[in-house]
Structure formats: structure tokens, C-alpha cells
C-alpha positions as CSV (number, residue, x, y, z in Angstrom):
1,M,-18.2,16.5,25.7
2,Q,-18.0,16.3,29.5
3,E,-14.5,16.4,31.0
4,E,-15.0,13.3,33.1
5,T,-15.7,11.1,30.0
6,H,-13.0,12.5,27.8
7,P,-10.3,9.9,26.9
8,F,-7.5,12.4,27.5
9,V,-8.9,14.0,30.7
10,L,-6.2,15.1,33.1
11,A,-6.8,13.7,36.6
12,V,-6.8,16.8,38.8
13,D,-7.1,14.7,42.0
14,D,-3.4,13.9,42.0
15,A,-2.8,17.7,42.3
16,W,-5.5,18.1,45.0
17,L,-4.1,15.3,47.3
18,I,-2.6,17.7,49.8
19,Y,-5.7,19.8,50.0
20,D,-8.5,17.2,50.4
21,A,-8.4,15.3,53.7
22,Q,-10.6,12.6,52.3
23,V,-7.6,11.4,50.4
24,S,-4.5,10.2,52.3
25,T,-1.5,12.4,51.7
26,S,1.0,9.9,53.0
27,S,4.2,9.2,51.1
28,D,3.0,5.6,50.7
29,R,-0.1,6.7,48.9
30,L,1.8,9.0,46.6
31,R,4.3,6.2,45.9
32,A,1.5,3.8,45.1
33,L,0.0,6.3,42.6
34,R,3.3,6.7,40.9
35,E,3.9,3.0,40.6
36,A,0.4,2.6,39.1
37,V,1.3,4.7,36.1
38,P,1.9,2.4,33.1
39,D,5.3,2.2,31.5
40,A,4.0,2.6,27.9
41,P,2.0,5.6,26.6
42,S,-1.7,4.9,26.5
43,A,-4.7,6.8,25.2
44,S,-6.7,6.3,28.4
45,Y,-5.7,5.0,31.8
46,S,-7.8,4.6,35.0
47,P,-6.3,2.8,38.0
48,D,-8.5,0.2,39.7
49,S,-8.6,2.2,42.9
50,G,-7.6,5.7,44.1
51,P,-8.7,9.3,43.3
52,A,-7.3,9.6,39.8
53,A,-9.9,9.6,37.1
54,G,-7.4,9.3,34.2
55,W,-4.0,10.3,33.1
56,P,-2.5,12.0,30.1
57,Q,-0.9,9.3,27.8
58,I,2.7,10.4,28.7
59,P,4.0,8.3,31.6
60,D,7.0,10.4,32.5
61,L,4.8,13.5,32.8
62,A,2.3,11.7,35.0
63,R,5.1,10.5,37.3
64,T,6.6,14.0,37.3
65,R,3.3,15.5,38.4
66,I,3.1,13.1,41.3
67,D,6.7,13.8,42.2
68,C,5.9,17.5,42.3
69,V,2.9,16.9,44.6
70,S,5.0,14.8,46.9
71,A,7.7,17.6,47.0
72,E,5.0,20.2,47.7
73,L,3.8,18.0,50.6
74,Q,7.4,17.9,52.0
75,W,7.6,21.7,51.5
76,T,4.4,22.1,53.6
77,V,5.8,20.0,56.4
78,A,9.0,22.0,56.4
79,M,7.2,25.4,56.5
80,L,5.1,24.2,59.4
81,S,7.7,22.4,61.4
82,E,10.5,25.0,60.9
83,Q,13.0,22.2,61.4
84,R,16.3,22.2,59.5
85,A,16.1,18.5,58.6
86,D,12.6,18.9,57.1
87,A,13.8,21.9,55.1
88,D,16.8,20.0,53.7
89,A,14.6,17.1,52.7
90,A,12.0,19.3,51.1
91,L,14.7,21.2,49.1
92,E,16.1,17.9,47.8
93,A,12.7,16.7,46.8
94,L,11.9,19.9,45.0
95,R,15.3,19.8,43.2
96,T,14.7,16.2,42.1
97,A,11.1,17.0,40.9
98,R,12.4,20.1,39.0
99,H,15.0,18.1,37.2
100,A,12.3,15.5,36.2
101,A,10.0,18.3,35.1
102,Q,12.7,20.0,33.0
103,E,13.5,16.7,31.3
104,A,9.8,16.1,30.6
105,A,9.6,19.6,29.2
106,G,12.3,18.8,26.7
107,G,10.7,15.6,25.6
108,Q,8.9,17.2,22.6
109,A,8.8,14.0,20.5
110,R,7.0,12.1,23.3
111,H,4.5,15.0,23.7
112,A,3.4,15.1,20.0
113,G,0.1,13.5,20.9
114,L,-0.9,15.9,23.7
115,A,-0.9,19.6,22.9
116,G,0.3,21.6,25.9
117,A,2.3,18.9,27.6
118,S,5.6,20.8,27.3
119,A,4.0,23.8,28.8
120,E,2.7,21.8,31.7
121,A,6.1,20.4,32.4
122,S,7.6,23.9,32.3
123,F,5.0,25.1,34.8
124,L,5.7,22.1,37.1
125,A,9.4,23.0,37.0
126,A,8.7,26.6,37.7
127,D,6.5,25.9,40.6
128,T,9.0,23.6,42.3
129,E,11.7,26.3,41.9
130,L,9.2,28.8,43.3
131,F,8.5,26.7,46.4
132,A,12.2,26.2,46.9
133,A,12.7,30.0,46.8
134,L,10.0,30.6,49.4
135,L,11.6,27.9,51.7
136,L,15.0,29.4,51.3
137,F,13.7,32.8,52.2
138,R,12.0,31.3,55.2
139,T,15.2,29.7,56.4
140,G,17.3,32.9,56.0
141,H,19.1,32.0,52.7
142,V,18.1,35.2,50.9
143,L,20.7,35.1,48.1
144,R,20.0,31.5,47.2
145,G,16.3,32.2,47.4
146,G,16.7,35.2,45.1
147,R,18.5,33.0,42.5
148,A,15.8,30.3,42.8
149,L,13.1,33.0,42.2
150,V,14.8,34.2,39.0
151,R,15.1,30.6,37.8
152,A,11.4,30.0,38.6
153,W,10.4,33.0,36.5
154,S,12.6,31.9,33.6
155,L,10.9,28.5,33.6
156,A,7.5,30.1,33.9
157,K,8.2,32.3,30.9
158,Q,9.1,29.1,29.0
159,G,5.8,27.6,29.9
160,L,3.9,30.7,28.9
161,A,5.7,30.7,25.6
162,H,4.9,27.0,25.0
163,L,1.3,27.6,25.9
164,E,1.0,30.6,23.6
165,R,2.4,28.7,20.7
166,T,0.1,25.7,21.4
167,Q,-3.0,27.9,21.5
168,A,-2.0,29.7,18.3
169,S,-1.4,26.3,16.6
170,L,-4.7,25.0,17.7
171,A,-6.5,28.1,16.6
172,A,-4.9,27.9,13.2
173,A,-5.9,24.2,13.0
174,R,-9.5,25.0,13.9
175,S,-9.6,27.8,11.3
176,S,-8.2,25.5,8.6
177,A,-10.6,22.7,9.6
178,A,-13.5,25.1,9.4
179,R,-12.5,26.2,5.9
180,A,-12.1,22.6,4.8
181,Q,-15.5,21.7,6.2
182,T,-17.1,24.6,4.4
183,A,-15.5,23.3,1.2
184,T,-16.5,19.6,1.7
185,A,-19.5,18.9,3.9
186,T,-18.2,15.3,4.4
187,S,-15.0,16.4,6.1
188,P,-14.3,14.7,9.5
189,D,-14.0,16.6,12.7
190,P,-10.5,18.1,13.3
191,P,-8.1,15.7,14.9
192,F,-7.7,17.8,18.1
193,E,-11.4,17.2,18.8
194,T,-11.4,13.4,18.3
195,T,-8.1,11.5,18.1
196,V,-6.1,13.8,20.4
197,S,-8.8,16.2,21.9
198,P,-6.6,18.4,24.0
199,G,-9.4,20.7,25.0
200,S,-10.0,19.9,28.7
201,Y,-6.4,19.0,29.2
202,L,-5.2,22.3,27.7
203,A,-7.7,24.0,30.1
204,S,-5.9,22.4,33.0
205,V,-2.5,23.6,31.6
206,R,-3.9,27.2,31.4
207,N,-5.1,26.8,35.0
208,R,-1.5,26.1,36.0
209,A,-0.3,29.1,34.0
210,L,-2.8,31.4,35.8
211,L,-1.5,30.3,39.2
212,T,2.2,30.7,38.3
213,R,1.8,34.1,36.5
214,G,-0.7,35.4,39.1
215,F,1.7,34.6,41.9
216,F,4.6,36.4,40.4
217,R,2.6,39.4,39.3
218,F,0.8,39.9,42.6
219,F,3.5,39.2,45.2
220,L,6.3,40.9,43.3
221,G,3.8,43.8,42.8
222,L,4.1,44.3,46.5
223,V,7.7,45.5,46.1
224,P,7.9,49.3,46.6
225,R,7.6,51.2,43.4
226,A,11.1,52.6,43.8
227,F,12.5,49.1,43.3
228,A,10.1,48.0,40.5
229,W,12.7,48.9,37.8
230,L,15.1,46.4,39.3
231,L,12.5,43.6,39.0
232,R,11.8,44.5,35.4
233,L,15.6,44.6,34.7
234,V,15.8,40.9,35.6
235,G,12.7,40.1,33.6
236,F,9.9,40.1,36.2
237,D,6.5,41.6,35.6
238,P,5.2,43.1,38.9
239,A,1.5,44.0,38.4
240,R,-0.6,43.5,41.5
241,A,-4.1,44.0,40.1
242,P,-3.6,41.7,37.0
243,G,-1.9,39.2,39.3
244,K,-4.9,39.1,41.6
245,A,-7.2,38.7,38.6
246,D,-5.1,35.7,37.5
247,L,-5.4,34.1,40.9
248,L,-9.1,34.7,41.1
249,A,-9.6,33.2,37.6
250,C,-7.5,30.2,38.5
251,A,-9.4,29.6,41.8
252,G,-12.7,30.0,40.0
253,E,-12.1,27.0,37.7
254,A,-13.7,24.2,39.8
255,R,-11.7,21.4,38.2
256,G,-8.4,23.2,37.7
257,P,-5.4,21.4,39.2
258,R,-4.1,24.6,40.8
259,A,-7.5,25.9,41.9
260,P,-7.1,25.0,45.6
261,L,-3.7,26.6,45.9
262,A,-5.0,29.7,44.1
263,G,-8.0,29.7,46.5
264,L,-5.8,29.6,49.5
265,L,-3.8,32.6,48.1
266,V,-6.8,34.8,47.3
267,L,-8.2,33.9,50.8
268,W,-4.9,34.9,52.3
269,I,-4.9,38.2,50.3
270,A,-8.4,39.1,51.4
271,A,-7.7,38.3,55.1
272,F,-4.2,39.6,55.5
273,F,-3.4,42.0,52.7
274,D,-6.8,43.6,51.9
275,D,-7.8,43.2,55.6
276,D,-11.4,42.4,54.4
277,P,-12.6,39.6,56.7
278,H,-16.1,39.6,55.1
279,A,-14.7,39.1,51.6
280,A,-12.4,36.4,53.0
281,E,-15.3,34.7,54.7
282,N,-17.2,34.5,51.4
283,I,-14.1,32.9,49.8
284,A,-13.6,30.5,52.7
285,S,-17.3,29.5,52.6
286,T,-17.1,28.7,48.9
287,W,-14.1,26.5,49.4
288,E,-15.7,24.8,52.5
289,T,-18.4,23.7,50.1
290,R,-16.0,22.4,47.5
291,L,-13.5,20.8,49.9
292,P,-15.4,20.4,53.2
293,N,-12.6,18.5,54.9
294,S,-9.6,20.4,53.8
295,P,-7.5,21.3,56.9
296,F,-5.8,24.2,55.1
297,F,-9.1,26.0,54.2
298,L,-10.6,25.2,57.5
299,Y,-7.6,26.6,59.3
300,L,-7.8,29.9,57.4
301,Y,-11.5,29.9,57.8
302,G,-11.1,29.7,61.5
303,Y,-8.8,32.7,61.5
304,V,-11.1,34.7,59.3
305,L,-14.1,34.0,61.6
306,R,-12.1,35.1,64.6
307,Q,-11.3,38.3,62.7
308,C,-15.1,38.8,62.4
309,G,-15.6,38.4,66.1
310,R,-17.2,35.0,65.8
311,N,-15.1,33.1,68.3
312,E,-17.1,29.9,68.8
313,E,-17.5,29.4,65.0
314,S,-13.8,30.0,64.8
315,F,-13.0,27.3,67.4
316,S,-15.2,24.9,65.5
317,R,-13.3,25.4,62.3
318,F,-9.9,25.0,64.0
319,E,-11.2,21.8,65.7
320,R,-12.4,20.4,62.3
321,A,-9.1,21.3,60.7
322,A,-7.2,19.5,63.5
323,N,-9.3,16.4,63.0
324,A,-9.0,16.5,59.2
325,A,-5.2,16.8,59.4
326,H,-5.0,13.1,60.4
327,D,-2.1,12.2,58.2
328,P,1.2,11.9,60.1
329,S,2.8,14.4,57.7
330,M,0.3,17.0,59.0
331,E,1.4,16.8,62.7
332,H,2.5,20.4,62.7
333,L,-0.7,21.7,61.2
334,R,-2.5,19.9,64.0
335,L,-0.3,21.7,66.5
336,A,-1.0,25.0,64.9
337,C,-4.7,24.3,65.2
338,E,-4.2,23.4,68.8
339,Y,-2.6,26.8,69.4
340,E,-5.4,28.6,67.6
341,M,-8.0,26.7,69.7
342,G,-6.1,27.8,72.8
343,W,-6.3,31.4,71.6
344,C,-10.1,31.0,71.1
345,R,-10.5,29.8,74.6
346,F,-8.2,32.6,75.8
347,A,-10.3,35.2,74.0
348,A,-13.4,33.7,75.6
349,G,-11.9,33.9,79.1
350,E,-12.0,30.1,79.6
351,W,-8.6,30.2,81.3
352,E,-8.2,26.6,82.4
353,D,-9.0,25.1,79.0
354,A,-6.9,27.8,77.3
355,L,-3.9,27.0,79.5
356,A,-4.2,23.3,78.9
357,R,-4.1,23.8,75.2
358,L,-1.4,26.4,75.2
359,S,0.9,24.4,77.4
360,A,0.4,21.3,75.3
361,F,1.3,23.3,72.2
362,L,4.4,24.7,73.8
363,Q,5.6,21.3,74.9
364,R,5.3,19.8,71.5
365,F,6.1,22.6,69.0
366,G,9.8,23.0,68.2
367,G,9.6,25.9,65.8
368,K,10.0,29.6,66.5
369,S,6.6,31.0,65.4
370,Y,3.8,31.5,67.9
371,R,5.9,30.5,70.9
372,A,6.6,33.8,72.6
373,Y,3.0,35.0,72.3
374,A,1.6,31.6,73.3
375,A,3.8,31.7,76.4
376,Y,2.6,35.3,77.2
377,Q,-1.0,34.0,76.9
378,A,-0.2,31.1,79.2
379,A,1.2,33.5,81.7
380,I,-2.0,35.5,81.7
381,C,-4.0,32.3,82.1
382,C,-1.9,31.4,85.2
383,E,-2.4,34.9,86.7
384,M,-6.2,34.5,86.1
385,L,-6.0,31.2,88.0
386,D,-3.9,32.7,90.8
387,R,-0.8,30.7,89.8
388,H,1.7,33.5,90.0
389,E,4.8,31.3,90.2
390,D,3.8,29.4,87.0
391,A,3.1,32.8,85.4
392,L,6.6,34.0,86.1
393,W,8.0,30.8,84.5
394,Y,6.1,31.5,81.3
395,C,7.3,35.1,81.4
396,E,10.9,33.8,81.3
397,Q,10.0,31.7,78.3
398,V,8.6,34.7,76.5
399,L,11.9,36.5,76.8
400,K,13.8,33.4,75.7
401,W,11.6,32.8,72.6
402,K,11.0,36.5,71.6
403,R,12.0,37.1,67.9
404,D,13.3,40.5,66.8
405,H,11.1,42.7,64.6
406,Y,7.9,40.7,65.3
407,S,5.2,43.0,66.7
408,Y,3.4,40.2,68.6
409,D,6.6,39.0,70.2
410,T,7.6,42.5,71.1
411,F,4.3,43.1,72.8
412,A,4.4,39.8,74.6
413,A,8.0,40.6,75.9
414,R,7.0,44.0,77.1
415,K,4.0,42.6,79.0
416,A,6.1,39.7,80.4
417,I,8.6,42.2,81.8
418,E,5.8,44.2,83.4
419,L,4.4,41.2,85.0
420,R,7.7,40.0,86.3
421,D,8.7,43.3,87.7
422,N,5.3,44.4,89.1
423,G,4.2,41.2,90.8
424,A,0.9,39.4,90.6
425,L,-2.0,41.0,88.7
426,C,-4.6,42.8,90.9
427,A,-8.3,42.4,90.2
428,T,-8.3,45.6,88.1
429,K,-5.4,44.5,85.9
430,K,-7.0,41.1,85.6
431,A,-10.2,42.7,84.3
432,L,-8.2,44.8,81.9
433,A,-6.3,41.7,80.7
434,A,-9.6,40.0,80.0
435,A,-10.9,43.0,78.1
436,Q,-7.7,43.0,76.0
437,A,-8.1,39.3,75.2
438,H,-11.7,39.9,74.1
439,M,-10.6,42.9,72.0
440,D,-7.9,40.8,70.3
441,A,-10.6,38.4,69.1
442,R,-12.7,41.4,68.0
443,D,-15.4,40.3,70.4
444,G,-16.8,43.7,71.3
445,A,-19.7,42.5,73.4
446,R,-17.5,40.5,75.8
447,M,-15.0,43.3,76.0
448,L,-17.7,45.8,76.9
449,R,-19.0,43.5,79.6
450,A,-15.5,43.1,81.1
451,L,-15.1,46.9,81.1
452,A,-18.6,47.4,82.6
453,E,-17.8,45.0,85.4
454,L,-14.6,46.9,86.0
455,D,-16.5,50.2,86.1
456,S,-18.9,48.9,88.7
457,R,-16.3,48.3,91.4
458,P,-13.7,50.4,93.1
459,L,-10.2,50.3,91.6
460,D,-7.5,48.5,93.6
């Protein structure tokens, strides 16, 4: 039986809301979805409008799932904006969603008609705690983040145990039904295939399990081997290769509720950890087909294409990502796209356009990321346009915004000091700066042309 016609199909669209720009991700939209869930359990439910194709028959679990999506959206905003108020709001939303998920996980009697529901609720709780841990780490609360990470893994283990018991029970029921059918040819189909039919729903729960387990296995597997014993002591299972396999399997399930997030993670792993831009491009291309308007995949796709030296295609993806991030909650993603488009123009030597985009980004972005290097790039643009006083102003901003222990910021600060102390760039240094910009974008042809032009004239 096809998943879409199944009376107990799990609507994955409510979990895909923040990835698909064709669906509004506003809080109002999520609130309307939540209010549309019926108060009483029902065998099949389809709202008159909206992305959801159906719900499990447990209202509190359906509402909890939407609460978790809403909290993840607030988490995304906080991670992008780097503002304390956004972080506090996101942590509160995640805490509330986790409590609701834990309560749903304990509602065994209400879940009797839907095998795997307790496991799903446990994974929802685990994911909210995991997101909270990442946000706490990002905001410098390392000890609180560590405690949240331990709680997340404890909840994930509960979900895995629930899922294992459910699968064992269903396997036993199938075996028993098969033996009974052999004995009496008139026996009806097993109840899990007709009355309850948890098949496609259980597949969605397994999809959540793959994401949660894969995340813990892979990213904790990055911890140096000398400290792996400490992770095992507190119950973690760091295993990088199996974790990556879990994430790939999760992303490969086209209708899995956590497939988009797993897809983003494997794309990030290929681009940043494996440093394999061609593998990353294949992953990004696949997801562009599946979610052609997703600002998150388009953003990463743009970065990957720039790694491959395809600057114009990279600009196009960033531009599409900015246009797709039309929801007010995605303002900071649009700003990030604006910066990346500025970088593309900087790498192409289109100094006026680059400066306009970089300066607009610096005026509107209030976080710490990007700012020092963006200010350095703006300073170089000013030098290329013979606006030395403006360049000096940007150099001062570089030194003000530099973050310790960040290689790009350190490089930008060193170059800013050189520019401030040595005066305006001469023609030779301008040519070298242009070649450096082309090299950063892995545009070898443009870099060689800049160096050839430099070689054809006397040095000044």
C-alpha cells in the first residue's frame, strides 16, 4: 500500500516546514497547524488546507511535533542572528517542547493504537535537548551545554530501546500471524497491517532514530581518541564511520521526516570535514532536485560551487537562497547570503558591486561572525577604487571586530595593520590583492590572468 493513501500515514511536511521555502515558516503558520489538530484521537485526519497529508491519531503527539519544529525554527534564528535575546527565546522554546515530548513519551496508554509512538516522542525530546546543547556551546555556556548533551543522549537511548522493543514485538506478531495463516487459510491479515498498520509510520520513526544516532556517533567520533574513553564512561558511542552511514541512510529516505536535516549534515561533512567539494556538489544537486527552493541547501550549494571555482554559479545559488528566505524569521539567513554574494563579486574583481553588498551587510548584521573578514574585503575594495580614507576606516573596524583563534579574522587583522601602516596600495600590490581574491575562490584562470598582467609591467 502506498504511503500517501495509508490511513495512519505520518505527515512529514510538518517536519519539513523550515527546509522548504514553498511553505511559510512563520510562527502564525505553525500556530495554525497546531490549532488544526483535533482534540480527540482519530484514525485519519487531513486538514482542509496546508502541507500536512495526515496525522497520527494521537493529538498530543501531533502538537508536540509542531512545537518541536517551531522550537527548531527559533533555534535557527538564534544561531544565525547571534543575539542574546534570540538565544534565550530559543532555549525556552526548546525546553517547553522537550517537556511536552517527554510527557508524550510517557503516555503509553494513549499510544496503544500506534506502534512506535513512544519512541518518536523520545526522539523528539532528544533532538530538542541536542539543539539546546549546540546553542549553549555557541553562546559560551560549555558546562550547561555538556549537561544538555548527556541528557540528549539519555533520551535518545530511551527512544532506541522503545524502537527495538516495538520492532521485536511486530516481528513476533508477524511470525505468529504467518503460523496461524498456515494453519487456517481463512485467517484475516494481522492487525498491524489493517486496523493499525504502523508500517510507514514506523519507518518515519526509524528515520528519526537514524538522524539522532548518526549525529551522536559521527560528531562525538571527532573527539580525539585519547578522550574517547571519557565519552564511553558517560554512555556515549563515538563511532565516526557508522555515524556517517546512519546519516546517509536517513538522508536517502525521500519521505523521512528528518531526511532534510540529515542531508544538510552529510553535505556539511563532505564540504567541510572531508574537503571533497565534488562529492558535496553531488549531494547538493540531489537535494536541489528534491527541495528546489530550500534556502538552506541553496546556501550550502553556493558555498560548494565556490569551492569548485565556479563563482558565477555560486552567486546564482546564493541569490536564489536569499530570495527563497522570504519569511521574516529568515532575515539573518538573507544577510548571510548577501555577504556571500559580496564575496563572489569580490572574488570576480567587481569591486563596486562587492563594496555595496559588503557595506550593506556590515550595517545590518549584529553578530560576530563574518564581520572582521567582510570589513577587510571592503577595505580592499576601497583601495581598488582609490578610496584610501574609506579603506582606513574599514581597517579600524577589522581590528575592532577581530575574534581570537579564528584564522580568517587573524589574517584580516594582519592585512589591515599592513594597509594602515604602509599607506595606499600601489599598482603592484593591487594586482597581488586581486590575485589573492581569485585564489580564495579557487578561480585559477582569473588568478593566472592577474599574475600575467603583473608580470607584463615593471614593478612599482
